C-alpha positions, 0 to 999 in steps of 0.5 A: 500500500502507498503511504498517501493512500493509507493517509486518505483511508485512515484520516477519518478514523484518526480524526474521530478516534484521536479527538474522541476523548475531548467530548467524553465523560472523562473530560466532562468529569475533569471540568466538574472537578476543577470548575472549568467550562468545556472550552476552558478545559479544552484549551488549557488541556490540549494546549497546556503542552505549550506552557504558560504562554500568551493566548496569541501563542495558543491561537498560533497553534490551534489556528481555526478558532477566533482570537477573542474566543481563544483568549477568553477560554485560555485565560479563564482556565488559568485556575489550572496550571498549563502543565497540570492541565495537560497532564490531566487531559492526557489522563482523561485521554488514557481513561477514555482509551481504556473504556472505548478501545477495551474490545480492540484485541490488537491495541498494542500493535496499533500503538506500535504502528502509530508510534513509528509514524509519530516518532519519525515525523518532523515537528516543523509547523506542528507545535501541538504535535511536538508537545503531545509527542513529548508527553509521557506515554502510558504503558501499553494497551488501549490507553497507549493506543488512544494517546498515540491516536491523539498525537497523530491527529495533532500531526495532521492538524498541524499539517492542515493548518500549514496547507490552509495558509499555503493556499491563501485561506483564512481559518474562517473561509477554510471552515465555511467551505468545510469537509467531512472526516474523509475530506469530502466537501459538506454543504454550506449549512453544515459548514456554518454549524461547524463555524458556529461551534468554533465560536466564529461570530455571525453572519457568515459569508458564502464561500466563492468557487475560488475559495472552494478550489483552494480548500480542495487544494489544501486538503490534497496538500495536507494528505501529501504532507502527512504521507511523509510520516506514513512513509516510515511504514512499509506497504504491509504495515500500512495495510495493517494500520488501515485494518486496525483502524477500521477495527478500532472504529467498529469497537463499541 
């Protein structure tokens, strides 16, 4: 199997499984225990790997949220220190993995393959990926698989932000064109819901055909950039990774 084909086949699963813990009962419990709102925990937990930085540094890493929302959420979550928040968020990811992927018999092998991709990738233009890759990893099994799914998801996120900027798109335009987990364009009304979820202020302009073309180019470039990391695996290993991610997506 070709690395780029494997990237295209697995990106929906990486996106869903790598970020699944963020909307989990485990993270909800963290919010309740520490008195943080969902977005405060999201930014402090996910971006705590950057350290105690100004909100603009966080904005530079997350890219696809409005600046005011990032600052409000990041500052509002300061009752938790950045390092502590990241550690707690990682723990919630691991606990989610133990629950969500408990039925995956080959979790250790999935983690092994994901580690090859993550550990061989360049950290350029992907600060959250670099930060999460440097976080302590759990010992194995579903918890480690969940951790590395998130790390690889952050790799794609960093590469996608680079591709969007390279194609002359601003974050809201890229959001309003929209694509599902496979990269397939979604209708404007669904894309508007995503923009609303990300807290972009309304009203939203309808994207032009040129914007849609640029967004498609950004998706292709993202796949190309991520494929460089997948190339650390051989054809048989890439096929195995695809099969394991299909299986993980079916586990309930």
